[in-house]
VOGU-3710 file (C-alpha; in Angstrom, 3 decimals, decimal comma):
1> mtverlgtgi> 0,000/0,000/0,000  1,495/3,328/-1,071  1,532/6,025/1,599  1,015/9,604/0,431  3,960/11,844/1,350  2,324/14,999/2,678  5,059/16,999/4,389  4,257/19,800/6,871  0,732/21,148/7,140  -1,708/23,169/9,197
11> gwrpeiadav> -5,399/22,905/9,923  -7,231/25,316/7,625  -9,806/27,434/9,429  -11,685/30,478/8,057  -10,229/32,696/10,797  -6,650/32,096/9,592  -7,316/31,443/5,899  -5,398/34,502/4,661  -2,460/33,783/6,954  -2,274/30,147/5,832
21> ermpgidwve> -2,105/31,206/2,186  0,905/33,413/2,944  2,786/30,978/5,207  6,018/29,592/3,769  6,605/25,844/3,754  2,957/24,725/3,939  2,683/21,539/1,887  -0,893/20,637/2,766  -3,902/21,598/4,835  -6,678/19,739/6,597
31> vvaentcpgh> -10,296/20,922/6,747  -13,165/19,825/8,971  -15,293/17,900/6,508  -18,632/18,883/8,018  -17,744/22,573/7,754  -17,239/22,485/3,979  -19,853/22,539/1,221  -18,781/20,701/-1,947  -20,549/23,176/-4,242  -19,337/26,300/-2,460
41> lpeslrrlre> -15,723/25,840/-1,460  -14,076/28,911/0,092  -11,960/30,866/-2,370  -8,945/30,390/-0,110  -9,166/26,604/-0,470  -9,593/26,947/-4,225  -6,446/29,059/-4,470  -4,475/26,616/-2,326  -5,544/23,710/-4,510  -4,580/25,624/-7,655
51> rgvtvvphgv> -1,102/26,065/-6,161  -0,827/22,312/-5,691  -1,441/22,302/-1,939  -3,107/19,029/-0,883  -6,387/19,369/1,039  -7,510/16,510/3,308  -11,067/16,371/4,753  -11,211/15,411/8,420  -14,571/14,053/9,568  -15,916/14,414/13,106
61> slglggadrp> -19,461/13,005/13,037  -19,413/9,440/11,642  -19,067/7,799/15,042  -17,171/4,771/13,755  -16,828/3,449/17,297  -20,575/3,517/17,921  -22,741/0,421/18,147  -24,611/1,110/14,897  -23,228/0,810/11,395  -22,087/4,085/9,826
71> dedrltalae> -24,915/6,183/8,451  -25,087/5,970/4,654  -25,970/9,640/4,215  -22,983/10,742/6,298  -20,698/8,465/4,288  -22,076/9,850/1,032  -21,531/13,408/2,236  -17,953/12,588/3,219  -17,283/11,015/-0,183  -18,662/14,141/-1,892
81> rvaalgsplv> -16,203/16,306/0,009  -13,330/14,038/-0,969  -14,296/14,435/-4,627  -14,766/18,206/-4,377  -11,364/18,675/-2,746  -9,492/16,175/-4,919  -8,110/14,566/-1,762  -5,783/11,540/-1,734  -7,227/10,264/1,566  -9,876/11,045/4,174
91> tehiafvrag> -9,763/10,797/7,965  -12,119/10,199/10,888  -11,910/9,246/14,571  -11,908/6,130/16,698  -14,783/7,360/18,818  -18,508/7,324/19,344  -20,538/10,522/19,169  -24,095/9,300/19,747  -25,819/6,404/21,486  -29,244/4,988/22,153
101> gprtaspvle> -32,058/4,278/19,722  -34,000/1,079/18,922  -31,075/-1,209/19,728  -31,168/-0,076/23,351  -34,839/0,969/23,565  -33,760/4,447/24,628  -33,729/7,937/23,065  -30,879/8,764/20,712  -28,490/11,122/22,491  -25,750/13,211/20,877
111> aghllpvprt> -22,505/13,785/22,732  -21,539/16,858/20,742  -17,959/15,647/21,010  -15,754/12,594/20,521  -15,975/9,988/23,275  -13,646/7,006/23,791  -14,676/3,473/22,923  -13,937/0,731/25,451  -10,845/-1,258/24,507  -12,638/-4,568/24,595
121> rdaldvlcen> -13,005/-7,417/22,096  -16,653/-6,566/21,538  -15,893/-2,917/20,822  -12,977/-3,858/18,554  -15,175/-6,251/16,559  -17,818/-3,546/16,090  -15,236/-0,912/15,178  -13,533/-3,172/12,632  -16,789/-3,896/10,849  -17,766/-0,219/10,870
131> vrvaqaalpv> -14,387/0,715/9,419  -14,834/-1,835/6,647  -18,258/-0,400/5,827  -16,745/3,080/5,618  -13,802/1,913/3,529  -16,155/0,329/0,999  -18,169/3,555/0,679  -15,267/5,998/0,348  -13,371/6,628/-2,905  -9,938/7,035/-1,265
141> plaveniaal> -8,083/5,371/1,620  -9,388/6,015/5,126  -7,218/6,857/8,133  -8,583/6,867/11,684  -7,379/8,926/14,633  -6,765/8,017/18,253  -8,625/10,439/20,508  -7,949/12,194/23,798  -9,952/11,070/26,822  -10,766/12,445/30,246
151> iawpgeemte> -12,161/9,128/31,413  -11,315/5,430/31,189  -13,743/2,561/30,710  -13,766/-0,132/33,410  -12,798/-3,644/32,372  -10,664/-2,769/29,358  -8,859/-5,733/27,807  -6,154/-4,020/25,718  -3,763/-1,121/25,797  -4,215/1,672/23,293
161> gqflydladr> -1,279/0,430/21,227  -2,617/-3,120/21,113  -6,095/-1,896/20,202  -4,753/0,225/17,325  -2,475/-2,571/16,129  -5,322/-5,083/15,955  -7,590/-2,561/14,236  -5,007/-1,833/11,526  -4,068/-5,497/11,161  -7,645/-6,702/10,760
171> tgvrllidva> -8,896/-3,980/8,406  -5,864/-2,533/6,632  -7,000/0,937/7,704  -4,364/3,635/8,024  -3,740/5,496/11,256  -3,758/9,193/12,030  -1,691/9,409/15,192  -2,333/12,453/17,375  0,674/12,842/19,660  -1,159/15,499/21,682
181> nlhtnhvnrg> -3,845/12,911/22,425  -1,193/10,423/23,545  0,073/13,091/25,948  -3,486/13,788/27,132  -4,045/10,124/27,903  -0,711/10,041/29,745  -1,840/12,818/32,099  -5,465/11,756/32,449  -5,194/7,978/32,361  -1,588/7,261/33,325
191> edpaealadl> -0,786/5,683/29,962  2,845/5,883/28,850  3,122/7,338/25,307  6,332/5,372/24,760  4,488/2,098/25,388  1,741/3,073/22,960  4,323/3,981/20,313  6,136/0,691/20,879  2,938/-1,263/20,119  1,844/0,805/17,126
201> pveaiayvhv> 2,142/-0,513/13,566  4,064/2,624/12,615  4,206/1,608/8,957  0,421/2,127/8,866  0,667/5,801/9,842  -0,874/8,176/7,294  0,089/11,351/9,153  0,430/12,921/12,588  -1,512/15,607/14,471  0,158/18,023/16,874
211> aggferdgvw> -1,853/20,374/19,096  -1,829/22,294/22,355  -3,903/22,171/25,505  -3,793/23,066/29,173  -3,802/21,382/32,571  -6,267/22,236/35,313  -6,597/20,423/38,635  -4,558/17,483/37,370  -6,644/17,067/34,201  -5,257/17,791/30,738
221> hdshahpvpp> -7,726/19,437/28,388  -7,028/18,924/24,696  -8,206/22,419/23,766  -6,597/23,034/20,360  -6,546/26,648/21,564  -3,176/26,851/23,310  0,480/26,589/22,270  1,982/23,144/21,718  3,819/22,247/24,949  7,316/20,707/25,075
231> avlavltgla> 5,870/17,423/26,366  3,844/16,963/23,163  6,859/17,801/21,009  8,821/15,176/22,952  6,212/12,534/22,040  6,531/13,634/18,402  10,309/13,209/18,578  9,803/9,734/20,032  7,513/8,819/17,173  9,933/10,235/14,601
241> srvappgvll> 12,693/8,070/16,091  10,656/5,008/15,063  9,374/6,102/11,659  9,596/9,084/9,329  6,030/10,481/9,484  4,546/10,874/5,989  2,946/14,110/7,168  2,771/16,257/10,286  0,037/18,820/10,889  -0,494/21,604/13,425
251> erdenfpepa> -4,074/21,827/14,709  -5,481/25,073/16,082  -9,232/25,595/16,364  -9,656/28,650/18,588  -7,824/31,544/20,215  -5,723/32,028/17,092  -2,388/33,797/17,657  -0,589/36,057/15,217  0,678/34,289/12,071  4,261/34,650/13,263
261> elerelaair> 3,443/32,571/16,349  1,882/29,831/14,221  4,996/29,826/12,038  7,183/29,444/15,143  5,086/26,455/16,227  5,479/24,906/12,782  9,237/25,438/13,029  9,271/23,736/16,442  7,352/20,793/14,963  9,867/20,437/12,128
271> aavaagaggt> 12,705/20,570/14,662  11,071/17,876/16,813  10,749/15,578/13,799  14,355/16,261/12,798  15,540/15,506/16,336  14,009/12,059/16,153  14,995/11,332/12,561  18,579/10,443/13,448  17,382/7,484/15,496  14,702/6,224/13,133
281> varggrreps> 14,629/2,433/13,156  13,854/0,601/9,931  10,662/-1,392/10,135  9,391/-4,391/8,264  6,660/-4,243/5,651  3,027/-3,758/6,553  1,113/-6,972/7,126  -1,923/-7,432/4,940  -5,253/-7,892/6,744  -5,964/-11,486/7,605
291> paatapevcd> -8,863/-12,912/5,556  -9,876/-15,038/8,521  -10,095/-11,951/10,684  -12,084/-9,830/8,252  -14,689/-12,307/6,992  -17,190/-12,849/9,840  -20,032/-10,430/10,450  -20,239/-8,925/13,916  -23,076/-10,554/15,788  -25,969/-8,372/16,880
301> aarqrvglaq> -25,325/-9,435/20,462  -21,923/-7,730/20,430  -23,423/-4,562/18,971  -26,148/-4,593/21,584  -23,661/-5,028/24,438  -21,572/-2,134/23,144  -24,690/-0,054/22,525  -26,084/-0,557/26,014  -22,755/0,339/27,629  -22,320/3,462/25,496
311> aamlsslvag> -25,914/4,597/26,034  -25,556/4,280/29,822  -22,291/6,202/29,802  -23,545/8,976/27,521  -26,846/9,314/29,373  -24,906/9,868/32,576  -22,836/12,587/30,901  -25,608/14,542/29,200  -28,897/13,561/30,838  -27,961/13,311/34,518
321> tpvpegfdrv> -28,639/9,591/34,957  -26,511/7,674/37,502  -22,850/7,077/36,716  -22,445/3,466/35,541  -20,576/1,132/37,871  -16,799/1,196/37,559  -16,403/4,733/36,213  -14,567/7,431/38,134  -17,373/9,722/39,308  -15,158/12,783/39,599
331> rmgvqarsla> -13,799/12,381/36,079  -17,299/11,746/34,752  -18,327/15,050/36,286  -15,396/16,804/34,629  -16,321/15,238/31,290  -19,986/16,220/31,667  -19,070/19,849/32,343  -16,636/19,801/29,449  -19,312/18,515/27,046  -21,765/21,179/28,188
341> akradvvakv> -19,132/23,896/27,758  -18,244/22,688/24,255  -21,927/22,619/23,375  -22,304/26,221/24,562  -19,287/27,239/22,481  -20,615/25,599/19,304  -24,088/27,111/19,713  -22,443/30,512/20,165  -20,665/30,001/16,841  -23,683/28,824/14,828
351> apelpgilgd> -25,941/31,462/16,418  -23,638/34,344/17,431  -26,660/36,600/17,941  -27,533/34,755/21,164  -24,415/35,775/23,146  -24,884/39,252/21,670  -28,440/39,443/22,986  -27,845/37,789/26,353  -24,412/39,276/27,033  -22,524/37,938/30,027
361> gyraaflaya> -25,547/35,884/31,020  -25,421/33,683/27,914  -23,064/31,030/29,225  -24,728/30,498/32,610  -28,168/30,411/30,963  -27,066/27,892/28,358  -25,342/25,595/30,855  -28,497/25,571/33,004  -30,528/24,700/29,903  -28,054/21,980/28,843
371> lerpltggyr> -28,309/20,247/32,224  -32,044/19,794/31,643  -32,102/19,000/27,925  -29,616/16,646/26,230  -28,516/17,337/22,675  -30,729/15,245/20,398  -30,364/17,071/17,075  -28,140/19,588/15,361  -26,734/22,717/16,939  -29,020/25,093/15,019
381> rdalefagvl> -32,023/23,265/16,410  -30,352/23,394/19,829  -30,005/27,172/19,559  -33,694/27,544/18,678  -34,806/25,291/21,524  -32,575/27,151/23,977  -34,085/30,502/22,978  -37,600/29,040/23,084  -37,072/27,703/26,606  -35,812/31,071/27,830
391> lregrvrdad> -38,874/32,786/26,374  -41,485/30,241/27,496  -40,149/30,080/31,030  -39,554/33,803/31,403  -35,862/33,424/32,166  -34,844/36,693/30,458  -35,532/39,531/32,868  -34,316/42,504/30,849  -37,197/43,765/28,666  -35,019/44,893/25,762
401> srrrlerwwl> -33,090/41,594/25,687  -36,359/39,668/25,836  -37,791/41,589/22,866  -34,624/41,078/20,821  -34,528/37,362/21,678  -38,201/36,955/20,806  -37,699/38,665/17,449  -34,648/36,474/16,697  -36,536/33,322/17,640  -39,695/34,177/15,671
411> eragataprr> -37,693/34,936/12,529  -36,212/31,427/12,603  -38,798/29,236/14,292  -42,072/30,748/13,108  -41,925/29,431/9,549  -43,393/25,953/10,122  -46,835/25,040/11,370  -45,781/23,372/14,643  -43,577/26,304/15,512  -46,259/28,837/14,600
421> slarrvllrr> -48,307/27,297/17,399  -45,351/27,585/19,730  -44,794/31,156/18,561  -48,368/32,035/19,518  -47,783/30,578/22,990  -44,656/32,707/23,380  -46,558/35,818/22,287  -49,442/35,008/24,613  -47,031/34,603/27,498  -45,528/37,965/26,656
431> g> -48,965/39,548/26,586
//
């Protein structure tokens, strides 16, 4: 299997699009797949492609580690973005992002973020089959990323390295190794990055992510909004001592610094790779997937066991149900607050008028709302429901803010018959 040589790249975001175009030494960029529209690509991405810069779509919503098979519509949308961008590969995560539904006789809940799958044989079987389904639907090779985690599942049967090795061996999937996530799991779960790297099938690596974060109260938060720390660069050097990464990419999603600072971080990444290159150990060829391992279908019983476990865990995080046995209650609380905060941040981005209307009270109001109402649909629907709750329950005291919020809500929610009825109730309450 030929591995695409990518070089040094950076995550393309609209906020830094102009700076990325001007940066020297950028060989490729990565875009969040769900944030791109195949028929309306940003002009910046078009110009980069015309210059020969490779663009790789990075998906965040497939939920390959979930109990259900990948959604066909999501796979089709991902394939369309690959075609529109002319990409040589596409990437996703080893994670679940939703749980529940008919398999578990419970409501479908959305996490709004990537959550870790248990490193068990059941979960590995489900993940392998889901990866194969995705590979068959996508027009280019798929690479999957290890994620950062605040919490650990009880009763895990494999280390991260062993889990990734078996996944790659059984499916032939490529790996996107995030060294910042290895560092996160070192701080939060006591897992040695060197041990994970020792177990990895490094010849399967498609490329590497590097990102920053911060530590608070002994917990490392993979924020993608802070400088890359020396500890993450050290993990990158360790990886580079085992294999020459085909590509290395700097991720930054928020709190963007001046372009010069991003260029200094890219220089530090190149230096970390160079520092490890002198000790790179030659590896053997990649093993082909075993036919015996890839043939059987995953039994529904395994999917149901994984589904029930994931639904119980997610319900505890977003719906306030009891913490399942074996989980660290303190860490589950940290994760629940983190999910609610991320949800508030995303809603503020898709509906920036809401923080503008509510001012400093937006965040507290949204977090109170999120504790009562799990995310069950998209973020735009979440924004509308949040505003509707504030209006129906009279939670906005300031008269001017209430009028502005009502006008915003009616403009967006009053177009359909069911919401016209709700709109009348809001107006009646006002009267």
